BABADO-931215 format. One record per residue (C-alpha): x, y, z; residue in one letter. Coordinates in steps of 0.2 Angstrom, whole numbers, always signed. Example, Ala and Ser with C-alpha at 12.3 -4.5 7.8 and 13.67 -1.06 7.14 Angstrom:
# BABADO-931215
ATOM     u     v     w tivex
ATOM   +62   -22   +39     A
ATOM   +68    -5   +36     S
***
This chain:
# BABADO-931215
ATOM     u     v     w tivex
ATOM  -209  -632  +884     M
ATOM  -220  -633  +900     I
ATOM  -232  -647  +903     I
ATOM  -244  -647  +917     A
ATOM  -243  -663  +928     G
ATOM  -229  -676  +930     F
ATOM  -229  -692  +920     N
ATOM  -224  -700  +936     N
ATOM  -232  -716  +942     S
ATOM  -226  -714  +960     H
ATOM  -236  -698  +961     F
ATOM  -252  -703  +952     F
ATOM  -253  -721  +958     A
ATOM  -254  -715  +976     A
ATOM  -268  -703  +972     N
ATOM  -278  -716  +962     E
ATOM  -279  -728  +977     I
ATOM  -280  -718  +992     K
ATOM  -299  -715  +990     S
ATOM  -305  -733  +990     N
ATOM  -291  -746  +996     K
ATOM  -303  -760  +999     S
ATOM  -307  -762  +980     N
ATOM  -288  -764  +975     I
ATOM  -286  -779  +963     S
ATOM  -271  -789  +960     T
ATOM  -268  -778  +944     D
ATOM  -260  -765  +956     Y
ATOM  -245  -777  +958     L
ATOM  -241  -774  +940     Q
ATOM  -240  -755  +942     K
ATOM  -221  -754  +940     M
ATOM  -211  -738  +941     P
ATOM  -207  -730  +925     N
ATOM  -189  -730  +927     N
ATOM  -189  -711  +923     D
ATOM  -174  -707  +933     Y
ATOM  -162  -697  +922     I
ATOM  -144  -703  +922     I
ATOM  -130  -690  +926     G
ATOM  -112  -688  +931     T
ATOM  -108  -697  +947     G
ATOM  -120  -711  +945     D
ATOM  -113  -729  +946     Q
ATOM  -123  -741  +935     L
ATOM  -125  -760  +936     N
ATOM  -127  -766  +918     I
ATOM  -131  -784  +913     I
ATOM  -132  -786  +894     V
ATOM  -137  -805  +894     S
ATOM  -138  -818  +908     R
ATOM  -129  -830  +895     F
ATOM  -114  -818  +893     Y
ATOM  -108  -813  +911     P
ATOM   -92  -806  +904     E
ATOM  -102  -792  +897     L
ATOM  -108  -787  +914     T
ATOM  -100  -771  +921     S
ATOM  -102  -758  +934     R
ATOM   -96  -741  +927     P
ATOM   -97  -724  +934     V
ATOM  -103  -709  +923     V
ATOM   -89  -698  +922     D
ATOM   -88  -679  +921     G
ATOM   -92  -679  +902     E
ATOM  -107  -690  +904     G
ATOM   -99  -706  +897     T
ATOM   -96  -723  +903     I
ATOM   -84  -737  +897     Y
ATOM   -92  -754  +894     I
ATOM   -87  -771  +886     P
ATOM   -87  -771  +867     K
ATOM   -96  -754  +865     L
ATOM   -81  -746  +874     K
ATOM   -85  -727  +878     R
ATOM  -103  -722  +876     I
ATOM  -112  -706  +881     Y
ATOM  -127  -709  +893     V
ATOM  -130  -693  +902     E
ATOM  -148  -687  +900     G
ATOM  -155  -704  +897     L
ATOM  -168  -713  +908     T
ATOM  -164  -731  +913     I
ATOM  -177  -737  +900     N
ATOM  -170  -727  +887     E
ATOM  -153  -734  +890     L
ATOM  -159  -752  +891     N
ATOM  -167  -749  +873     N
ATOM  -152  -741  +866     L
ATOM  -140  -755  +873     L
ATOM  -151  -769  +866     N
ATOM  -150  -761  +849     K
ATOM  -131  -758  +850     A
ATOM  -127  -775  +856     Y
ATOM  -136  -784  +842     L
ATOM  -119  -783  +833     E
ATOM  -111  -795  +847     F
ATOM  -126  -804  +855     V
ATOM  -140  -813  +847     K
ATOM  -153  -809  +859     Y
ATOM  -148  -795  +871     P
ATOM  -159  -791  +886     D
ATOM  -151  -777  +894     A
ATOM  -154  -773  +912     E
ATOM  -148  -757  +919     V
ATOM  -149  -752  +937     E
ATOM  -142  -738  +948     I
ATOM  -129  -746  +959     F
ATOM  -125  -729  +968     S
ATOM  -135  -713  +966     Y
ATOM  -126  -697  +964     R
ATOM  -130  -682  +975     P
ATOM  -144  -671  +968     I
ATOM  -145  -653  +967     R
ATOM  -162  -644  +969     V
ATOM  -167  -626  +970     F
ATOM  -179  -621  +984     V
ATOM  -186  -604  +980     Q
ATOM  -198  -592  +989     G
ATOM  -204  -593 +1007     E
ATOM  -192  -604 +1016     V
ATOM  -178  -599 +1029     E
ATOM  -163  -601 +1017     N
ATOM  -168  -602  +999     P
ATOM  -156  -607  +986     G
ATOM  -147  -622  +980     L
ATOM  -148  -637  +991     Q
ATOM  -137  -653  +989     V
ATOM  -145  -669  +995     I
ATOM  -139  -687  +995     N
ATOM  -146  -696  +980     G
ATOM  -152  -710  +991     S
ATOM  -151  -716 +1009     Y
ATOM  -150  -734 +1016     S
ATOM  -160  -739 +1031     L
ATOM  -145  -739 +1042     G
ATOM  -141  -721 +1036     N
ATOM  -158  -715 +1040     I
ATOM  -158  -723 +1057     I
ATOM  -141  -718 +1062     N
ATOM  -139  -701 +1055     K
ATOM  -155  -693 +1048     N
ATOM  -168  -695 +1062     L
ATOM  -168  -693 +1080     G
ATOM  -169  -707 +1093     L
ATOM  -188  -707 +1094     Q
ATOM  -190  -706 +1075     D
ATOM  -178  -720 +1073     S
ATOM  -187  -732 +1084     I
ATOM  -204  -728 +1076     K
ATOM  -196  -731 +1058     F
ATOM  -189  -748 +1064     E
ATOM  -205  -753 +1071     N
ATOM  -214  -750 +1054     E
ATOM  -201  -762 +1046     I
ATOM  -205  -781 +1047     T
ATOM  -187  -785 +1049     N
ATOM  -175  -771 +1050     P
ATOM  -160  -783 +1051     N
ATOM  -164  -790 +1034     D
ATOM  -148  -787 +1024     D
ATOM  -157  -785 +1008     N
ATOM  -168  -772 +1016     L
ATOM  -153  -763 +1023     K
ATOM  -146  -761 +1005     D
ATOM  -163  -755  +998     K
ATOM  -162  -736  +994     P
ATOM  -174  -723 +1001     F
ATOM  -175  -707  +990     F
ATOM  -175  -689  +994     P
ATOM  -192  -680  +994     T
ATOM  -199  -662  +995     V
ATOM  -198  -664 +1014     F
ATOM  -180  -666 +1013     D
ATOM  -177  -651 +1002     A
ATOM  -187  -639 +1013     I
ATOM  -179  -646 +1028     R
ATOM  -162  -643 +1020     S
ATOM  -167  -625 +1016     S
ATOM  -169  -622 +1035     G
ATOM  -188  -625 +1036     G
ATOM  -203  -614 +1033     I
ATOM  -208  -598 +1040     T
ATOM  -225  -593 +1047     Q
ATOM  -230  -586 +1030     F
ATOM  -226  -601 +1020     S
ATOM  -240  -606 +1009     D
ATOM  -239  -625 +1009     L
ATOM  -255  -628 +1000     S
ATOM  -249  -625  +983     S
ATOM  -230  -629  +981     I
ATOM  -224  -629  +963     Q
ATOM  -212  -642  +957     V
ATOM  -203  -640  +941     I
ATOM  -193  -655  +933     R
ATOM  -183  -659  +918     K
ATOM  -193  -670  +906     N
ATOM  -185  -686  +898     N
ATOM  -179  -686  +880     L
ATOM  -192  -699  +875     S
ATOM  -206  -687  +880     D
ATOM  -199  -672  +871     G
ATOM  -187  -665  +884     G
ATOM  -190  -648  +891     G
ATOM  -198  -645  +908     K
ATOM  -214  -653  +916     I
ATOM  -222  -646  +932     Q
ATOM  -235  -650  +945     T
ATOM  -242  -642  +961     T
ATOM  -244  -652  +977     I
ATOM  -253  -648  +993     N
ATOM  -239  -651 +1005     F
ATOM  -250  -645 +1019     Q
ATOM  -259  -662 +1019     D
ATOM  -242  -670 +1023     V
ATOM  -241  -661 +1039     L
ATOM  -260  -661 +1044     L
ATOM  -266  -677 +1038     T
ATOM  -251  -688 +1035     G
ATOM  -255  -689 +1016     D
ATOM  -238  -694 +1010     N
ATOM  -243  -695  +992     S
ATOM  -240  -676  +991     Q
ATOM  -222  -679  +997     N
ATOM  -215  -684  +980     I
ATOM  -198  -690  +976     R
ATOM  -186  -677  +970     L
ATOM  -173  -678  +955     Y
ATOM  -158  -669  +951     D
ATOM  -161  -651  +944     G
ATOM  -179  -650  +952     D
ATOM  -185  -633  +957     I
ATOM  -197  -631  +972     I
ATOM  -206  -615  +973     R
ATOM  -215  -610  +990     V
ATOM  -227  -596  +989     K
ATOM  -229  -583 +1002     K
ATOM  -246  -581 +1011     S
ATOM  -253  -565 +1016     K
ATOM  -257  -571 +1033     Q
ATOM  -246  -581 +1046     S
ATOM  -251  -599 +1050     N
ATOM  -244  -604 +1067     L
ATOM  -253  -621 +1066     V
ATOM  -243  -626 +1051     I
ATOM  -227  -619 +1059     L
ATOM  -230  -629 +1074     Q
ATOM  -233  -644 +1064     K
ATOM  -218  -642 +1054     S
ATOM  -208  -641 +1071     I
ATOM  -215  -656 +1078     S
ATOM  -212  -666 +1062     S
ATOM  -194  -659 +1061     R
ATOM  -197  -651 +1045     L
ATOM  -192  -635 +1053     S
ATOM  -179  -632 +1068     P
ATOM  -186  -628 +1085     K
ATOM  -174  -614 +1088     F
ATOM  -167  -599 +1078     L
ATOM  -153  -586 +1082     N
ATOM  -156  -567 +1082     V
ATOM  -145  -553 +1089     F
ATOM  -151  -542 +1103     V
ATOM  -140  -527 +1108     T
ATOM  -141  -510 +1116     G
ATOM  -150  -507 +1132     R
ATOM  -153  -525 +1137     V
ATOM  -145  -534 +1152     N
ATOM  -138  -549 +1141     R
ATOM  -134  -542 +1124     P
ATOM  -127  -553 +1110     G
ATOM  -132  -568 +1100     N
ATOM  -149  -575 +1107     T
ATOM  -157  -591 +1104     T
ATOM  -176  -591 +1104     V
ATOM  -190  -603 +1099     S
ATOM  -196  -604 +1081     K
ATOM  -212  -595 +1085     A
ATOM  -204  -581 +1095     S
ATOM  -208  -562 +1093     T
ATOM  -197  -547 +1096     L
ATOM  -203  -544 +1114     V
ATOM  -199  -563 +1118     D
ATOM  -181  -560 +1112     A
ATOM  -179  -544 +1122     I
ATOM  -185  -554 +1137     D
ATOM  -174  -568 +1134     I
ATOM  -159  -556 +1133     A
ATOM  -163  -551 +1151     G
ATOM  -176  -537 +1147     G
ATOM  -173  -519 +1143     A
ATOM  -165  -507 +1155     K
ATOM  -175  -493 +1163     V
ATOM  -168  -480 +1151     I
ATOM  -170  -488 +1134     K
ATOM  -175  -477 +1120     G
ATOM  -183  -483 +1103     P
ATOM  -181  -500 +1095     I
ATOM  -172  -503 +1079     T
ATOM  -177  -519 +1070     F
ATOM  -167  -525 +1055     L
ATOM  -171  -540 +1044     R
ATOM  -162  -545 +1028     F
ATOM  -176  -553 +1017     N
ATOM  -174  -567 +1005     N
ATOM  -177  -556  +990     D
ATOM  -162  -545  +994     G
ATOM  -172  -531 +1002     T
ATOM  -170  -524 +1020     I
ATOM  -184  -523 +1032     D
ATOM  -179  -508 +1043     N
ATOM  -191  -503 +1057     R
ATOM  -190  -490 +1071     K
ATOM  -203  -489 +1085     F
ATOM  -205  -487 +1104     P
ATOM  -205  -503 +1114     L
ATOM  -223  -509 +1118     R
ATOM  -222  -525 +1128     K
ATOM  -241  -528 +1125     R
ATOM  -240  -526 +1106     S
ATOM  -250  -540 +1097     Q
ATOM  -239  -555 +1093     R
ATOM  -235  -554 +1074     G
ATOM  -239  -535 +1073     S
ATOM  -228  -522 +1065     Y
ATOM  -220  -517 +1082     K
ATOM  -219  -535 +1088     N
ATOM  -215  -546 +1073     P
ATOM  -212  -565 +1073     Y
ATOM  -193  -567 +1071     L
ATOM  -183  -576 +1058     R
ATOM  -165  -582 +1059     N
ATOM  -152  -568 +1058     G
ATOM  -164  -554 +1064     D
ATOM  -156  -539 +1073     L
ATOM  -164  -530 +1087     I
ATOM  -156  -514 +1094     I
ATOM  -163  -507 +1110     V
ATOM  -160  -489 +1114     G
ATOM  -146  -478 +1108     E
ATOM  -141  -477 +1090     S
ATOM  -131  -491 +1084     F
ATOM  -117  -479 +1077     L
ATOM  -113  -473 +1094     T
ATOM  -109  -491 +1101     Q
ATOM   -92  -498 +1102     S
ATOM   -83  -508 +1088     N
ATOM   -85  -523 +1100     Q
ATOM  -103  -523 +1097     I
ATOM  -101  -523 +1078     I
ATOM   -88  -537 +1079     N
ATOM  -100  -547 +1090     E
ATOM  -114  -545 +1077     F
ATOM  -104  -548 +1061     T
ATOM   -95  -563 +1068     S
ATOM  -110  -575 +1071     P
ATOM  -119  -568 +1056     F
ATOM  -104  -567 +1044     V
ATOM  -110  -569 +1026     G
ATOM  -127  -561 +1029     I
ATOM  -121  -543 +1026     F
ATOM  -105  -533 +1026     S
ATOM  -101  -522 +1041     T
ATOM  -102  -507 +1030     Y
ATOM  -119  -512 +1023     G
ATOM  -125  -516 +1040     L
ATOM  -120  -499 +1047     I
ATOM  -128  -490 +1032     K
ATOM  -144  -499 +1033     A
ATOM  -147  -495 +1051     I
ATOM  -141  -477 +1049     S
ATOM  -153  -473 +1034     D
***
């Protein structure tokens, strides 16, 4: 079952208030989260059954079978429940032992989440991301120095021990960055997010579409929604390149500044070549020392995300339009051969290519693709 739109207060509340913040009433303070986080294997829970019975308080970890062991009830199955659902079920189950149970379940330690990023990103596929980050973890490991200073300045008291323990959650930004960032053809204006629905709302799947382009262009962070385990993020491919968005993604650290391609044949410095994210084929050849006087045709090879191979052969034209067929914008792992046939070159060249790009393609498949 697919339902349009998330039942997610974090997402909709932000949209409700962004248009007219001056009219916010104190009712806004009562907009509490739905506690729709779905419990799963690896989560550590903090369970308080009643403030009057501290002996019933426990901190179990959800095991591989989705169960926990807690006082009185012993082993129970909790995987797939939201926090609110588990609270309600514990209140009913503990009536046998406690007159007025008032269960309070919190996530003490979040499990890593696994999300699928599909479509027009550098490395689509399964991404494993921390389920939460502490303030210290963000400052010390996940941001650069300048970003860390900016982040700390936005916090009233970054040395507050309570604040340091507060969790910050992974978002769409983290998933796209984990997948290697975007390409110049990524359509960020209509990213689809598909999520597991909680059992109380009928299970199945729910989905929404976000305009992530606004996050980069206007700083509208309401579109940068939190991710949950099992989410699917689909990035469509645009028919036209968008270098403005690509540059914004680099400056925001959504995408890396550099990528690696392999330039070989009749160039002065053949081998693994590091170029900027917005570089073209001609740029890479120049960085590799330029083509030699007697050069011959160009062979350009790219392994697309959908499993197909982009194989082009054409004469080198240094004034070819950037982004054109004969001077394409580059992606990580592209192969550029200047001059003589790849098959006439030494085994050393083959080894030089397959070593840094191991896992992209087999040597046999590489030779066959170029020779076809």
